[in-house]
N, CA, C, O and the ligand as a Tripos MOL2 file, in Angstrom:
@<TRIPOS>MOLECULE
protein
  257   255    65     0     0
PROTEIN
NO_CHARGES

@<TRIPOS>ATOM
      1 N         122.1270   11.0840  -57.5000 N.3       1 MET1
      2 CA        121.2110   12.2030  -57.0850 C.3       1 MET1
      3 C         120.2110   12.4160  -58.3110 C.2       1 MET1
      4 O         120.5840   12.4370  -59.4840 O.2       1 MET1
      5 N         119.0360   12.5550  -57.9300 N.am      2 ALA2
      6 CA        118.0340   12.6840  -58.9200 C.3       2 ALA2
      7 C         118.1330   14.0130  -59.5790 C.2       2 ALA2
      8 O         118.4560   15.0130  -58.9380 O.2       2 ALA2
      9 N         117.8690   14.0380  -60.8070 N.am      3 GLU3
     10 CA        117.8240   15.2070  -61.5640 C.3       3 GLU3
     11 C         116.5990   15.8800  -62.0010 C.2       3 GLU3
     12 O         115.8120   15.2220  -62.6820 O.2       3 GLU3
     13 N         116.3320   17.0520  -61.7190 N.am      4 PHE4
     14 CA        114.9890   17.6120  -61.9350 C.3       4 PHE4
     15 C         115.4000   19.0620  -62.4610 C.2       4 PHE4
     16 O         116.3560   19.7380  -62.0820 O.2       4 PHE4
     17 N         114.3120   19.4150  -63.5600 N.am      5 CYS5
     18 CA        114.4270   20.7880  -64.0390 C.3       5 CYS5
     19 C         113.9090   21.7270  -62.9980 C.2       5 CYS5
     20 O         113.2300   21.2650  -62.0810 O.2       5 CYS5
     21 N         114.1680   22.9980  -63.0620 N.am      6 LEU6
     22 CA        113.7440   23.9490  -61.8700 C.3       6 LEU6
     23 C         112.2150   23.9900  -61.6540 C.2       6 LEU6
     24 O         111.7610   24.0890  -60.5140 O.2       6 LEU6
     25 N         111.4120   23.9150  -62.7500 N.am      7 ASP7
     26 CA        110.0580   23.8080  -62.7890 C.3       7 ASP7
     27 C         109.5530   22.6430  -61.9790 C.2       7 ASP7
     28 O         108.6220   22.8210  -61.1930 O.2       7 ASP7
     29 N         110.0680   21.5550  -62.1120 N.am      8 CYS8
     30 CA        109.6740   20.3420  -61.3330 C.3       8 CYS8
     31 C         110.1550   20.4120  -59.9210 C.2       8 CYS8
     32 O         109.5120   20.0050  -58.9540 O.2       8 CYS8
     33 N         111.4880   21.0300  -59.8750 N.am      9 TRP9
     34 CA        111.9080   21.0840  -58.5500 C.3       9 TRP9
     35 C         111.0110   21.9440  -57.6560 C.2       9 TRP9
     36 O         110.6480   21.5980  -56.5320 O.2       9 TRP9
     37 N         110.7000   23.0470  -58.2280 N.am     10 ASN10
     38 CA        109.7860   24.0030  -57.3790 C.3      10 ASN10
     39 C         108.3500   23.2890  -57.1590 C.2      10 ASN10
     40 O         107.6270   23.5770  -56.2060 O.2      10 ASN10
     41 N         108.0680   22.4840  -57.9820 N.am     11 LYS11
     42 CA        106.6810   21.8340  -57.8810 C.3      11 LYS11
     43 C         106.7930   20.7290  -56.7700 C.2      11 LYS11
     44 O         105.8970   20.5810  -55.9390 O.2      11 LYS11
     45 N         107.9210   19.9640  -56.7880 N.am     12 ILE12
     46 CA        108.0370   18.8110  -55.7170 C.3      12 ILE12
     47 C         108.2670   19.4700  -54.4590 C.2      12 ILE12
     48 O         107.7180   19.0480  -53.4410 O.2      12 ILE12
     49 N         109.1070   20.5680  -54.4400 N.am     13 ASN13
     50 CA        109.3720   21.1250  -52.9610 C.3      13 ASN13
     51 C         108.3940   22.2590  -52.6850 C.2      13 ASN13
     52 O         108.5490   22.9620  -51.6860 O.2      13 ASN13
     53 N         107.4750   22.4410  -53.4680 N.am     14 ASP14
     54 CA        106.4160   23.5660  -53.1800 C.3      14 ASP14
     55 C         107.1760   24.8440  -52.8910 C.2      14 ASP14
     56 O         107.0060   25.4910  -51.8580 O.2      14 ASP14
     57 N         107.9920   25.1640  -53.8220 N.am     15 THR15
     58 CA        108.7960   26.4320  -53.6540 C.3      15 THR15
     59 C         108.7680   27.1880  -54.9710 C.2      15 THR15
     60 O         108.3300   26.6950  -56.0100 O.2      15 THR15
     61 N         109.2620   28.4170  -54.8630 N.am     16 GLU16
     62 CA        109.4110   29.1920  -56.1100 C.3      16 GLU16
     63 C         110.8360   29.6330  -56.0540 C.2      16 GLU16
     64 O         111.0380   30.8470  -56.0370 O.2      16 GLU16
     65 N         111.8150   28.8470  -56.0240 N.am     17 ASP17
     66 CA        113.1810   29.2160  -55.9440 C.3      17 ASP17
     67 C         113.6420   29.8530  -57.3940 C.2      17 ASP17
     68 O         113.2100   29.4620  -58.4780 O.2      17 ASP17
     69 N         114.4890   30.7840  -57.2250 N.am     18 SER18
     70 CA        114.9930   31.4290  -58.3500 C.3      18 SER18
     71 C         116.0080   30.5120  -58.8450 C.2      18 SER18
     72 O         116.6340   29.8440  -58.0220 O.2      18 SER18
     73 N         116.2830   30.3790  -60.2650 N.am     19 LYS19
     74 CA        117.2060   29.7870  -60.8570 C.3      19 LYS19
     75 C         118.6940   30.0460  -60.4150 C.2      19 LYS19
     76 O         119.6370   29.2630  -60.5250 O.2      19 LYS19
     77 N         118.6950   31.5770  -59.7830 N.am     20 TRP20
     78 CA        120.0610   31.8510  -59.4860 C.3      20 TRP20
     79 C         120.5630   31.1100  -58.2630 C.2      20 TRP20
     80 O         121.7660   31.0390  -58.0160 O.2      20 TRP20
     81 N         119.6070   30.5470  -57.4830 N.am     21 ARG21
     82 CA        119.9600   29.9100  -56.2740 C.3      21 ARG21
     83 C         120.7400   28.4080  -56.5950 C.2      21 ARG21
     84 O         121.3870   27.7640  -55.7700 O.2      21 ARG21
     85 N         120.5240   28.0830  -57.8540 N.am     22 TYR22
     86 CA        120.9960   26.7390  -57.9580 C.3      22 TYR22
     87 C         122.0720   26.7280  -59.2980 C.2      22 TYR22
     88 O         122.0340   27.5100  -60.2480 O.2      22 TYR22
     89 N         122.9140   25.7510  -59.1110 N.am     23 ALA23
     90 CA        123.6250   25.5160  -60.2530 C.3      23 ALA23
     91 C         123.0750   24.6380  -61.2790 C.2      23 ALA23
     92 O         122.8940   23.4530  -60.9990 O.2      23 ALA23
     93 N         122.8110   25.0540  -62.3480 N.am     24 LEU24
     94 CA        121.9870   24.2430  -63.5330 C.3      24 LEU24
     95 C         122.9860   23.4770  -64.3150 C.2      24 LEU24
     96 O         124.1430   23.8670  -64.4750 O.2      24 LEU24
     97 N         122.5530   22.4830  -64.7500 N.am     25 SER25
     98 CA        123.5670   21.6540  -65.6040 C.3      25 SER25
     99 C         123.8450   22.6290  -66.8950 C.2      25 SER25
    100 O         123.0400   23.5010  -67.2240 O.2      25 SER25
    101 N         124.9330   22.4120  -67.5070 N.am     26 TRP26
    102 CA        125.4110   23.1160  -68.5630 C.3      26 TRP26
    103 C         124.6660   22.7700  -69.8430 C.2      26 TRP26
    104 O         124.2200   23.6020  -70.6340 O.2      26 TRP26
    105 N         124.5790   21.4110  -69.9610 N.am     27 SER27
    106 CA        123.8770   20.7890  -71.1750 C.3      27 SER27
    107 C         122.4190   20.4220  -70.5910 C.2      27 SER27
    108 O         122.1080   20.5840  -69.4110 O.2      27 SER27
    109 N         121.6060   19.9240  -71.5490 N.am     28 ARG28
    110 CA        120.2810   19.6880  -71.3360 C.3      28 ARG28
    111 C         120.1330   18.0880  -70.8740 C.2      28 ARG28
    112 O         120.4580   17.1610  -71.6170 O.2      28 ARG28
    113 N         119.6630   17.9360  -69.7090 N.am     29 GLU29
    114 CA        119.6210   16.4650  -69.2200 C.3      29 GLU29
    115 C         118.1330   16.1450  -69.2530 C.2      29 GLU29
    116 O         117.2840   16.9940  -69.5250 O.2      29 GLU29
    117 N         117.8610   14.8660  -68.9600 N.am     30 LEU30
    118 CA        116.5450   14.3350  -68.9220 C.3      30 LEU30
    119 C         116.1310   14.5960  -67.4960 C.2      30 LEU30
    120 O         116.6870   14.0960  -66.5180 O.2      30 LEU30
    121 N         115.0190   15.4950  -67.4600 N.am     31 CYS31
    122 CA        114.3830   15.5660  -65.9980 C.3      31 CYS31
    123 C         113.5510   14.3230  -65.7330 C.2      31 CYS31
    124 O         112.7610   13.7510  -66.4840 O.2      31 CYS31
    125 N         113.9350   14.0240  -64.4150 N.am     32 GLU32
    126 CA        113.2080   12.5160  -64.2080 C.3      32 GLU32
    127 C         111.7870   12.8410  -63.8030 C.2      32 GLU32
    128 O         111.0380   11.8880  -63.5880 O.2      32 GLU32
    129 N         111.3710   13.9580  -63.6860 N.am     33 GLU33
    130 CA        109.9560   14.2950  -63.2740 C.3      33 GLU33
    131 C         108.9590   14.4050  -64.5640 C.2      33 GLU33
    132 O         107.9970   13.6650  -64.7690 O.2      33 GLU33
    133 N         109.4040   15.5100  -65.4070 N.am     34 CYS34
    134 CA        108.5200   15.7120  -66.6590 C.3      34 CYS34
    135 C         109.0000   14.8340  -67.8350 C.2      34 CYS34
    136 O         108.2720   14.6710  -68.8140 O.2      34 CYS34
    137 N         110.1900   14.2810  -67.7480 N.am     35 GLY35
    138 CA        110.6790   13.5760  -68.8440 C.3      35 GLY35
    139 C         111.1190   14.2310  -69.9760 C.2      35 GLY35
    140 O         111.2700   13.6050  -71.0250 O.2      35 GLY35
    141 N         111.3840   15.6250  -69.8810 N.am     36 GLU36
    142 CA        111.8460   16.4440  -70.9100 C.3      36 GLU36
    143 C         113.3580   16.8040  -70.7970 C.2      36 GLU36
    144 O         113.9120   16.8360  -69.6990 O.2      36 GLU36
    145 N         113.9370   17.0440  -71.8280 N.am     37 TYR37
    146 CA        115.3840   17.3580  -71.7560 C.3      37 TYR37
    147 C         115.4340   18.9030  -71.6540 C.2      37 TYR37
    148 O         115.1500   19.6600  -72.5830 O.2      37 TYR37
    149 N         115.8550   19.3060  -70.3350 N.am     38 LYS38
    150 CA        115.9450   20.5290  -69.8990 C.3      38 LYS38
    151 C         117.3590   20.7740  -69.0940 C.2      38 LYS38
    152 O         118.0170   19.7890  -68.7580 O.2      38 LYS38
    153 N         117.7790   21.9950  -68.8150 N.am     39 ARG39
    154 CA        118.8700   22.1280  -67.8170 C.3      39 ARG39
    155 C         118.2620   21.7890  -66.5310 C.2      39 ARG39
    156 O         117.1780   22.2590  -66.1850 O.2      39 ARG39
    157 N         118.9860   20.9300  -65.7790 N.am     40 VAL40
    158 CA        118.4480   20.3390  -64.5890 C.3      40 VAL40
    159 C         119.4120   20.9610  -63.4070 C.2      40 VAL40
    160 O         120.5540   21.3810  -63.5960 O.2      40 VAL40
    161 N         118.7650   20.9350  -62.2390 N.am     41 ILE41
    162 CA        119.5160   21.4280  -61.0750 C.3      41 ILE41
    163 C         120.6560   20.3590  -60.8850 C.2      41 ILE41
    164 O         120.3830   19.1590  -60.8810 O.2      41 ILE41
    165 N         121.7950   20.7710  -60.7450 N.am     42 VAL42
    166 CA        122.9580   19.9100  -60.5120 C.3      42 VAL42
    167 C         123.1920   19.7450  -59.0540 C.2      42 VAL42
    168 O         123.2430   18.6460  -58.5010 O.2      42 VAL42
    169 N         123.3280   20.8550  -58.4780 N.am     43 VAL43
    170 CA        123.6820   21.0220  -56.9830 C.3      43 VAL43
    171 C         123.1580   22.4580  -56.4640 C.2      43 VAL43
    172 O         123.2470   23.4950  -57.1210 O.2      43 VAL43
    173 N         122.6690   22.3580  -55.3380 N.am     44 GLU44
    174 CA        122.3000   23.5840  -54.6370 C.3      44 GLU44
    175 C         123.5450   24.3440  -54.4140 C.2      44 GLU44
    176 O         124.5740   23.7920  -54.0230 O.2      44 GLU44
    177 N         123.4570   25.6170  -54.6620 N.am     45 ARG45
    178 CA        124.6960   26.5340  -54.4120 C.3      45 ARG45
    179 C         125.0220   26.5230  -53.0150 C.2      45 ARG45
    180 O         124.1420   26.5050  -52.1540 O.2      45 ARG45
    181 N         126.1610   26.5340  -52.7710 N.am     46 PHE46
    182 CA        126.8520   26.4740  -51.3320 C.3      46 PHE46
    183 C         125.9480   27.3750  -50.4430 C.2      46 PHE46
    184 O         125.3060   26.9720  -49.4740 O.2      46 PHE46
    185 N         125.9910   28.7870  -50.9580 N.am     47 TRP47
    186 CA        125.4560   29.7110  -50.0400 C.3      47 TRP47
    187 C         123.9820   29.4880  -49.6710 C.2      47 TRP47
    188 O         123.6440   29.8620  -48.5480 O.2      47 TRP47
    189 N         123.1610   28.9860  -50.3860 N.am     48 SER48
    190 CA        121.8370   28.6980  -50.2470 C.3      48 SER48
    191 C         121.6090   27.4310  -49.2740 C.2      48 SER48
    192 O         120.6530   27.3050  -48.5090 O.2      48 SER48
    193 N         122.5550   26.6160  -49.4300 N.am     49 ARG49
    194 CA        122.6280   25.6440  -48.3570 C.3      49 ARG49
    195 C         122.8980   26.2190  -47.0600 C.2      49 ARG49
    196 O         122.2080   25.9090  -46.0890 O.2      49 ARG49
    197 N         123.9090   27.0830  -46.9750 N.am     50 THR50
    198 CA        124.3560   27.7790  -45.7380 C.3      50 THR50
    199 C         123.0170   28.5090  -45.1300 C.2      50 THR50
    200 O         122.6510   28.3520  -43.9650 O.2      50 THR50
    201 N         122.5000   29.1380  -45.8680 N.am     51 GLN51
    202 CA        121.3740   30.1040  -45.6940 C.3      51 GLN51
    203 C         120.2940   29.1470  -45.1330 C.2      51 GLN51
    204 O         119.8610   29.4650  -44.0250 O.2      51 GLN51
    205 N         119.8230   28.1150  -45.6600 N.am     52 ARG52
    206 CA        118.9440   27.0660  -45.1640 C.3      52 ARG52
    207 C         119.1630   26.4700  -43.7070 C.2      52 ARG52
    208 O         118.2840   26.3220  -42.8570 O.2      52 ARG52
    209 N         120.4700   26.1670  -43.5910 N.am     53 LEU53
    210 CA        120.9250   25.7450  -42.3620 C.3      53 LEU53
    211 C         120.7630   26.7410  -41.2500 C.2      53 LEU53
    212 O         120.3430   26.4480  -40.1310 O.2      53 LEU53
    213 N         121.1670   28.0680  -41.6810 N.am     54 LEU54
    214 CA        120.8350   29.1290  -40.7020 C.3      54 LEU54
    215 C         119.4230   29.3230  -40.3570 C.2      54 LEU54
    216 O         119.1390   29.5130  -39.1750 O.2      54 LEU54
    217 N         118.4890   29.2980  -41.2670 N.am     55 GLU55
    218 CA        117.1600   29.3580  -41.1420 C.3      55 GLU55
    219 C         116.6010   28.1570  -40.3040 C.2      55 GLU55
    220 O         115.7140   28.3780  -39.4800 O.2      55 GLU55
    221 N         117.0390   27.0280  -40.4700 N.am     56 GLU56
    222 CA        116.6470   25.8960  -39.6300 C.3      56 GLU56
    223 C         117.1890   26.1220  -38.1300 C.2      56 GLU56
    224 O         116.5400   25.7970  -37.1360 O.2      56 GLU56
    225 N         118.2150   26.6030  -38.1040 N.am     57 ALA57
    226 CA        118.9420   26.9040  -36.7000 C.3      57 ALA57
    227 C         117.9140   27.9090  -35.9850 C.2      57 ALA57
    228 O         117.4700   27.7040  -34.8550 O.2      57 ALA57
    229 N         117.6200   28.9200  -36.7080 N.am     58 ILE58
    230 CA        116.7120   29.9180  -36.1510 C.3      58 ILE58
    231 C         115.4040   29.4340  -35.8130 C.2      58 ILE58
    232 O         114.7900   29.8550  -34.8330 O.2      58 ILE58
    233 N         114.9160   28.4690  -36.6810 N.am     59 GLU59
    234 CA        113.5880   28.0710  -36.2830 C.3      59 GLU59
    235 C         113.5570   27.1360  -35.0360 C.2      59 GLU59
    236 O         112.6600   27.1640  -34.1930 O.2      59 GLU59
    237 N         114.7080   26.2510  -35.0110 N.am     60 ASN60
    238 CA        114.8740   25.5050  -33.7160 C.3      60 ASN60
    239 C         115.0290   26.1910  -32.5250 C.2      60 ASN60
    240 O         114.6850   25.7020  -31.4490 O.2      60 ASN60
    241 N         115.6320   27.5350  -32.6640 N.am     61 MET61
    242 CA        115.6710   28.4960  -31.4190 C.3      61 MET61
    243 C         114.5390   29.0630  -30.9810 C.2      61 MET61
    244 O         114.3430   29.3720  -29.8050 O.2      61 MET61
    245 N         113.6820   29.2360  -31.9820 N.am     62 LYS62
    246 CA        112.3700   29.8520  -31.7560 C.3      62 LYS62
    247 C         111.4900   28.8070  -31.0600 C.2      62 LYS62
    248 O         110.7080   29.1810  -30.1860 O.2      62 LYS62
    249 N         111.5780   27.5140  -31.4040 N.am     63 LYS63
    250 CA        110.9940   26.3610  -30.6900 C.3      63 LYS63
    251 C         111.3890   26.1120  -29.3810 C.2      63 LYS63
    252 O         110.7290   25.5000  -28.5410 O.2      63 LYS63
    253 N         112.6900   26.6980  -29.2120 N.am     64 GLY64
    254 CA        113.0960   26.5960  -27.7710 C.3      64 GLY64
    255 C         113.8770   25.0850  -27.4500 C.2      64 GLY64
    256 O         114.2800   24.8260  -26.3160 O.2      64 GLY64
    257 ZN        111.0070   18.5940  -65.2820 Zn       65 ZN65
@<TRIPOS>BOND
     1     1     2 1
     2     2     3 1
     3     3     4 2
     4     3     5 am
     5     5     6 1
     6     6     7 1
     7     7     8 2
     8     7     9 am
     9     9    10 1
    10    10    11 1
    11    11    12 2
    12    11    13 am
    13    13    14 1
    14    14    15 1
    15    15    16 2
    16    15    17 am
    17    17    18 1
    18    18    19 1
    19    19    20 2
    20    19    21 am
    21    21    22 1
    22    22    23 1
    23    23    24 2
    24    23    25 am
    25    25    26 1
    26    26    27 1
    27    27    28 2
    28    27    29 am
    29    29    30 1
    30    30    31 1
    31    31    32 2
    32    31    33 am
    33    33    34 1
    34    34    35 1
    35    35    36 2
    36    35    37 am
    37    37    38 1
    38    38    39 1
    39    39    40 2
    40    39    41 am
    41    41    42 1
    42    42    43 1
    43    43    44 2
    44    43    45 am
    45    45    46 1
    46    46    47 1
    47    47    48 2
    48    47    49 am
    49    49    50 1
    50    50    51 1
    51    51    52 2
    52    51    53 am
    53    53    54 1
    54    54    55 1
    55    55    56 2
    56    55    57 am
    57    57    58 1
    58    58    59 1
    59    59    60 2
    60    59    61 am
    61    61    62 1
    62    62    63 1
    63    63    64 2
    64    63    65 am
    65    65    66 1
    66    66    67 1
    67    67    68 2
    68    67    69 am
    69    69    70 1
    70    70    71 1
    71    71    72 2
    72    71    73 am
    73    73    74 1
    74    74    75 1
    75    75    76 2
    76    75    77 am
    77    77    78 1
    78    78    79 1
    79    79    80 2
    80    79    81 am
    81    81    82 1
    82    82    83 1
    83    83    84 2
    84    83    85 am
    85    85    86 1
    86    86    87 1
    87    87    88 2
    88    87    89 am
    89    89    90 1
    90    90    91 1
    91    91    92 2
    92    91    93 am
    93    93    94 1
    94    94    95 1
    95    95    96 2
    96    95    97 am
    97    97    98 1
    98    98    99 1
    99    99   100 2
   100    99   101 am
   101   101   102 1
   102   102   103 1
   103   103   104 2
   104   103   105 am
   105   105   106 1
   106   106   107 1
   107   107   108 2
   108   107   109 am
   109   109   110 1
   110   110   111 1
   111   111   112 2
   112   111   113 am
   113   113   114 1
   114   114   115 1
   115   115   116 2
   116   115   117 am
   117   117   118 1
   118   118   119 1
   119   119   120 2
   120   119   121 am
   121   121   122 1
   122   122   123 1
   123   123   124 2
   124   123   125 am
   125   125   126 1
   126   126   127 1
   127   127   128 2
   128   127   129 am
   129   129   130 1
   130   130   131 1
   131   131   132 2
   132   131   133 am
   133   133   134 1
   134   134   135 1
   135   135   136 2
   136   135   137 am
   137   137   138 1
   138   138   139 1
   139   139   140 2
   140   139   141 am
   141   141   142 1
   142   142   143 1
   143   143   144 2
   144   143   145 am
   145   145   146 1
   146   146   147 1
   147   147   148 2
   148   147   149 am
   149   149   150 1
   150   150   151 1
   151   151   152 2
   152   151   153 am
   153   153   154 1
   154   154   155 1
   155   155   156 2
   156   155   157 am
   157   157   158 1
   158   158   159 1
   159   159   160 2
   160   159   161 am
   161   161   162 1
   162   162   163 1
   163   163   164 2
   164   163   165 am
   165   165   166 1
   166   166   167 1
   167   167   168 2
   168   167   169 am
   169   169   170 1
   170   170   171 1
   171   171   172 2
   172   171   173 am
   173   173   174 1
   174   174   175 1
   175   175   176 2
   176   175   177 am
   177   177   178 1
   178   178   179 1
   179   179   180 2
   180   179   181 am
   181   181   182 1
   182   182   183 1
   183   183   184 2
   184   183   185 am
   185   185   186 1
   186   186   187 1
   187   187   188 2
   188   187   189 am
   189   189   190 1
   190   190   191 1
   191   191   192 2
   192   191   193 am
   193   193   194 1
   194   194   195 1
   195   195   196 2
   196   195   197 am
   197   197   198 1
   198   198   199 1
   199   199   200 2
   200   199   201 am
   201   201   202 1
   202   202   203 1
   203   203   204 2
   204   203   205 am
   205   205   206 1
   206   206   207 1
   207   207   208 2
   208   207   209 am
   209   209   210 1
   210   210   211 1
   211   211   212 2
   212   211   213 am
   213   213   214 1
   214   214   215 1
   215   215   216 2
   216   215   217 am
   217   217   218 1
   218   218   219 1
   219   219   220 2
   220   219   221 am
   221   221   222 1
   222   222   223 1
   223   223   224 2
   224   223   225 am
   225   225   226 1
   226   226   227 1
   227   227   228 2
   228   227   229 am
   229   229   230 1
   230   230   231 1
   231   231   232 2
   232   231   233 am
   233   233   234 1
   234   234   235 1
   235   235   236 2
   236   235   237 am
   237   237   238 1
   238   238   239 1
   239   239   240 2
   240   239   241 am
   241   241   242 1
   242   242   243 1
   243   243   244 2
   244   243   245 am
   245   245   246 1
   246   246   247 1
   247   247   248 2
   248   247   249 am
   249   249   250 1
   250   250   251 1
   251   251   252 2
   252   251   253 am
   253   253   254 1
   254   254   255 1
   255   255   256 2
@<TRIPOS>SUBSTRUCTURE
     1 MET1         2 RESIDUE 1 A MET
     2 ALA2         6 RESIDUE 1 A ALA
     3 GLU3        10 RESIDUE 1 A GLU
     4 PHE4        14 RESIDUE 1 A PHE
     5 CYS5        18 RESIDUE 1 A CYS
     6 LEU6        22 RESIDUE 1 A LEU
     7 ASP7        26 RESIDUE 1 A ASP
     8 CYS8        30 RESIDUE 1 A CYS
     9 TRP9        34 RESIDUE 1 A TRP
    10 ASN10       38 RESIDUE 1 A ASN
    11 LYS11       42 RESIDUE 1 A LYS
    12 ILE12       46 RESIDUE 1 A ILE
    13 ASN13       50 RESIDUE 1 A ASN
    14 ASP14       54 RESIDUE 1 A ASP
    15 THR15       58 RESIDUE 1 A THR
    16 GLU16       62 RESIDUE 1 A GLU
    17 ASP17       66 RESIDUE 1 A ASP
    18 SER18       70 RESIDUE 1 A SER
    19 LYS19       74 RESIDUE 1 A LYS
    20 TRP20       78 RESIDUE 1 A TRP
    21 ARG21       82 RESIDUE 1 A ARG
    22 TYR22       86 RESIDUE 1 A TYR
    23 ALA23       90 RESIDUE 1 A ALA
    24 LEU24       94 RESIDUE 1 A LEU
    25 SER25       98 RESIDUE 1 A SER
    26 TRP26      102 RESIDUE 1 A TRP
    27 SER27      106 RESIDUE 1 A SER
    28 ARG28      110 RESIDUE 1 A ARG
    29 GLU29      114 RESIDUE 1 A GLU
    30 LEU30      118 RESIDUE 1 A LEU
    31 CYS31      122 RESIDUE 1 A CYS
    32 GLU32      126 RESIDUE 1 A GLU
    33 GLU33      130 RESIDUE 1 A GLU
    34 CYS34      134 RESIDUE 1 A CYS
    35 GLY35      138 RESIDUE 1 A GLY
    36 GLU36      142 RESIDUE 1 A GLU
    37 TYR37      146 RESIDUE 1 A TYR
    38 LYS38      150 RESIDUE 1 A LYS
    39 ARG39      154 RESIDUE 1 A ARG
    40 VAL40      158 RESIDUE 1 A VAL
    41 ILE41      162 RESIDUE 1 A ILE
    42 VAL42      166 RESIDUE 1 A VAL
    43 VAL43      170 RESIDUE 1 A VAL
    44 GLU44      174 RESIDUE 1 A GLU
    45 ARG45      178 RESIDUE 1 A ARG
    46 PHE46      182 RESIDUE 1 A PHE
    47 TRP47      186 RESIDUE 1 A TRP
    48 SER48      190 RESIDUE 1 A SER
    49 ARG49      194 RESIDUE 1 A ARG
    50 THR50      198 RESIDUE 1 A THR
    51 GLN51      202 RESIDUE 1 A GLN
    52 ARG52      206 RESIDUE 1 A ARG
    53 LEU53      210 RESIDUE 1 A LEU
    54 LEU54      214 RESIDUE 1 A LEU
    55 GLU55      218 RESIDUE 1 A GLU
    56 GLU56      222 RESIDUE 1 A GLU
    57 ALA57      226 RESIDUE 1 A ALA
    58 ILE58      230 RESIDUE 1 A ILE
    59 GLU59      234 RESIDUE 1 A GLU
    60 ASN60      238 RESIDUE 1 A ASN
    61 MET61      242 RESIDUE 1 A MET
    62 LYS62      246 RESIDUE 1 A LYS
    63 LYS63      250 RESIDUE 1 A LYS
    64 GLY64      254 RESIDUE 1 A GLY
    65 ZN65       257 GROUP 0 **** ****
């Protein structure tokens, strides 16, 4: 899995996700986007993944 800092993550995904939404690495890791050593996103927190799935399901329902 690619590792990106939160800033780059939001840039890439065009989002402004809060850092609370993700588990950040404990130590500083090399961000593959900006090349700086920062705390990077390790894994999306379980609940936000669940929320996203729900949002997608709702969108699909709206489309019918
Ligand atoms: Zn970065």
